[in-house]
C-alpha positions as CSV (number, residue, x, y, z in Angstrom):
1,X,4.9,29.4,-4.3
2,X,7.9,26.6,-4.0
3,X,10.4,26.7,-6.7
4,X,11.9,23.7,-8.2
5,X,14.6,23.2,-10.6
6,X,16.6,19.9,-11.6
7,X,20.8,21.2,-10.3
8,X,23.9,18.4,-10.5
9,X,27.0,18.8,-8.9
10,X,30.8,16.7,-9.5
11,X,31.9,15.0,-6.6
12,X,34.2,12.9,-6.1
13,X,34.0,12.6,-10.2
14,X,30.3,10.9,-9.4
15,X,27.6,13.2,-10.4
16,X,24.9,13.9,-8.0
17,X,21.8,15.1,-9.6
18,X,19.1,16.3,-7.4
19,X,15.9,18.8,-7.4
20,X,16.1,21.4,-5.4
21,X,12.6,22.7,-4.4
22,X,12.5,26.8,-3.1
23,X,9.9,27.6,-0.7
24,X,9.1,28.8,3.4
25,X,11.8,26.0,5.3
26,X,13.8,27.2,7.8
27,X,16.7,24.4,7.6
28,X,18.2,23.0,4.1
29,X,16.4,19.4,4.3
30,X,17.8,16.7,1.5
31,X,16.0,13.7,1.6
32,X,16.6,10.6,-0.5
33,X,14.3,8.7,-2.0
34,X,13.4,5.0,-2.6
35,X,13.7,5.8,-6.4
36,X,17.6,6.5,-5.5
37,X,17.1,10.4,-6.4
38,X,18.2,13.8,-4.7
39,X,15.4,15.7,-3.3
40,X,16.4,19.3,-1.0
41,X,14.1,21.3,0.5
42,X,16.0,25.5,0.8
43,X,14.8,29.0,1.7
44,X,14.2,31.2,-1.5
45,X,17.7,33.3,-0.4
46,X,19.8,30.2,0.6
47,X,23.7,30.4,-1.8
48,X,23.5,28.4,-4.3
49,X,26.5,28.1,-2.7
50,X,25.6,26.9,1.1
51,X,23.3,24.2,-0.8
52,X,26.6,22.4,-3.0
53,X,28.5,23.1,0.3
54,X,26.3,21.2,2.6
55,X,25.4,18.4,0.0
56,X,29.5,17.9,-0.3
57,X,29.6,17.5,3.4
58,X,26.0,14.7,3.3
59,X,28.0,12.9,0.2
60,X,28.5,9.6,3.1
61,X,25.7,10.0,3.2
62,X,23.9,10.5,-0.3
63,X,26.2,8.0,-1.8
64,X,25.5,5.1,0.5
65,X,21.4,5.8,0.0
66,X,21.4,5.2,-3.0
67,X,23.7,1.9,-3.3
68,X,21.1,1.3,-1.0
69,X,17.7,1.4,-2.1
70,X,19.8,0.5,-5.3
71,X,20.8,-3.1,-3.7
72,X,17.3,-3.8,-2.3
73,X,15.2,-2.4,-5.3
74,X,17.2,-6.0,-6.9
75,X,15.5,-7.8,-4.3
76,X,12.2,-5.6,-4.6
77,X,9.3,-8.7,-4.5
78,X,7.3,-9.4,-7.1
79,X,3.9,-8.9,-7.7
80,X,1.3,-11.0,-6.7
81,X,-0.2,-13.8,-8.1
82,X,-2.7,-14.7,-5.3
83,X,-1.1,-18.3,-5.4
84,X,-0.7,-21.4,-2.6
85,X,2.2,-20.3,-0.7
86,X,2.8,-17.0,-1.9
87,X,4.0,-15.1,1.6
88,X,2.1,-12.4,3.1
89,X,2.9,-10.7,6.2
90,X,1.0,-8.9,8.9
91,X,2.0,-8.1,11.8
92,X,5.4,-8.9,10.8
93,X,4.1,-12.4,10.7
94,X,4.4,-14.7,8.2
95,X,1.1,-15.7,7.0
96,X,1.4,-17.7,3.3
97,X,-1.2,-18.3,1.5
98,X,-3.5,-21.4,0.4
99,X,-5.9,-21.5,-2.3
100,X,-9.2,-23.7,-2.3
101,X,-12.0,-24.0,-4.2
102,X,-15.2,-22.9,-3.0
103,X,-18.7,-22.0,-3.7
104,X,-18.9,-18.7,-1.4
105,X,-15.7,-16.6,-1.1
106,X,-13.8,-16.1,1.8
107,X,-10.4,-15.2,3.6
108,X,-9.4,-15.5,6.8
109,X,-6.7,-16.3,8.9
110,X,-5.4,-19.0,11.8
111,X,-2.0,-16.5,12.1
112,X,0.5,-19.4,10.2
113,X,-1.8,-20.0,7.1
114,X,-4.0,-16.7,5.0
115,X,-7.2,-19.0,3.8
116,X,-8.7,-17.7,0.6
117,X,-11.7,-19.6,-0.8
118,X,-12.8,-18.7,-4.3
119,X,-15.6,-20.4,-6.7
120,X,-12.6,-20.3,-9.8
121,X,-9.1,-20.1,-8.4
122,X,-7.5,-19.9,-12.2
123,X,-10.1,-16.0,-12.1
124,X,-6.3,-13.9,-11.1
125,X,-9.2,-10.7,-10.4
126,X,-12.0,-11.8,-7.7
127,X,-8.8,-13.5,-6.0
128,X,-6.7,-10.4,-4.9
129,X,-10.2,-8.7,-4.7
130,X,-10.9,-10.7,-2.1
131,X,-7.9,-10.7,-0.5
132,X,-7.4,-6.7,-0.8
133,X,-11.0,-6.6,0.8
134,X,-9.2,-8.8,3.6
135,X,-6.0,-7.1,3.9
136,X,-8.0,-3.8,4.1
137,X,-10.8,-4.6,6.9
138,X,-7.1,-5.2,9.1
139,X,-5.9,-2.6,8.0
140,X,-9.0,-0.3,9.5
141,X,-9.3,-2.2,12.6
142,X,-5.7,-2.3,13.5
143,X,-4.9,0.7,12.5
144,X,-8.2,2.8,14.4
145,X,-7.6,0.3,17.4
146,X,-3.7,1.5,17.7
147,X,-4.6,5.4,17.6
148,X,-7.2,4.7,19.6
149,X,-4.3,3.5,22.3
150,X,-1.8,5.8,21.4
151,X,-4.2,9.1,21.4
152,X,-5.2,9.9,25.2
153,X,-1.3,11.6,25.8
154,X,-2.1,13.9,23.7
155,X,-5.6,14.8,23.9
156,X,-4.1,16.6,27.2
157,X,-2.5,19.4,24.4
158,X,-5.4,19.7,23.2
159,X,-5.1,17.6,20.3
160,X,-8.3,16.9,18.7
161,X,-9.4,13.2,18.3
162,X,-8.0,12.5,14.2
163,X,-8.9,11.1,11.2
164,X,-8.0,8.0,10.4
165,X,-7.6,7.7,6.7
166,X,-5.8,4.2,4.9
167,X,-4.1,4.7,1.6
168,X,-1.4,3.4,-0.9
169,X,1.1,5.7,-1.0
170,X,4.8,5.3,-2.8
171,X,7.1,6.8,-0.7
172,X,5.5,8.0,3.0
173,X,4.5,5.3,6.1
174,X,2.4,7.8,7.2
175,X,1.0,11.5,6.7
176,X,-1.3,14.2,8.8
177,X,-2.8,16.8,7.7
178,X,-2.8,18.8,11.2
179,X,-5.3,22.2,10.8
180,X,-8.0,19.6,9.1
181,X,-7.6,17.1,11.7
182,X,-6.5,13.7,9.2
183,X,-3.5,11.4,10.0
184,X,-3.3,9.0,6.7
185,X,-1.8,6.1,7.0
186,X,0.0,3.4,3.7
187,X,-1.6,0.6,3.2
188,X,1.7,-1.7,4.0
189,X,2.1,-0.5,6.9
190,X,-0.2,-3.8,7.8
191,X,2.9,-5.5,6.5
192,X,4.5,-4.2,9.8
193,X,5.7,-5.0,13.9
194,X,2.4,-3.5,15.6
195,X,5.5,-0.9,17.5
196,X,6.3,0.3,14.0
197,X,2.7,0.9,13.8
198,X,2.5,3.3,16.6
199,X,5.5,4.9,16.1
200,X,4.5,6.5,12.6
201,X,0.8,7.1,14.9
202,X,2.6,8.7,17.0
203,X,4.9,10.8,15.0
204,X,1.8,12.1,12.8
205,X,0.6,12.9,15.8
206,X,3.4,14.3,17.7
207,X,3.5,16.9,14.3
208,X,-0.6,19.0,15.9
209,X,2.3,20.1,18.4
210,X,5.1,20.6,16.4
211,X,4.7,20.6,12.4
212,X,7.5,20.4,12.2
213,X,11.3,17.6,12.4
214,X,12.3,21.1,15.3
215,X,14.4,19.9,18.5
216,X,10.7,20.1,20.7
217,X,9.0,17.9,18.1
218,X,11.7,14.9,19.3
219,X,11.4,15.8,22.4
220,X,8.2,15.4,22.2
221,X,8.8,12.1,21.2
222,X,11.4,11.2,22.5
223,X,9.2,11.5,25.4
224,X,6.0,9.3,24.4
225,X,8.1,6.6,23.0
226,X,11.8,6.0,24.5
227,X,12.7,3.4,21.4
228,X,11.9,4.6,18.7
229,X,14.5,5.1,16.9
230,X,14.5,0.8,16.8
231,X,11.0,1.3,15.2
232,X,12.4,4.3,12.0
233,X,15.3,1.9,11.8
234,X,12.7,-1.5,11.4
235,X,10.7,0.8,8.4
236,X,14.1,2.2,6.2
237,X,14.9,-1.8,5.7
238,X,12.0,-2.0,4.0
239,X,11.1,-1.8,0.5
240,X,7.0,0.6,-0.2
241,X,5.5,-1.4,-2.8
242,X,3.3,0.2,-4.8
């Protein structure tokens, strides 16, 4: 059973507050969440002093990451109002929303505009529901297609074709439950370029063979996608919007 604690350490007159979770992991792991909080996981018998020394060694990375997320938060896009002129992104391409009144509700794109036809152009809830339904359909079609393209190279390793789930995720682009044969992808991944979606799916499928981020895991990821670091960098610069 894991155990969580909120701890702090002062470095260079700056205090780092971090969440420490004790659980059965091999290494000391560090993650900076997009809200700027610091998370560390370590085995139950790793000394506190070792963890603090680890944090000190990573101080530059921690401070720079927190600063970057603070800067990103200032430019976080405001919630959509679903009015003409707003920008939406599909596979890295910007689409401008064009809202029109019509007797029958309809949403489609020509690659430049995202056309939204509704009975009442002032009905926010109706507009939002129509656009989200369209984007959800695009997610299902696009993610399923890419999964079927990526999967065959894993079949020879005995990996079963996973069940695909799609939902909003606040801090991850994807996750997997290898034992249950499930891959979950973030809806907002649809906004990223196609190669980035391929990277996330490849990353999750590699976990069906190597469940942790071991050297062997990254060797396999590199084998299947030599430029994965470029795709990861693109995703790291994007802002997840719950």
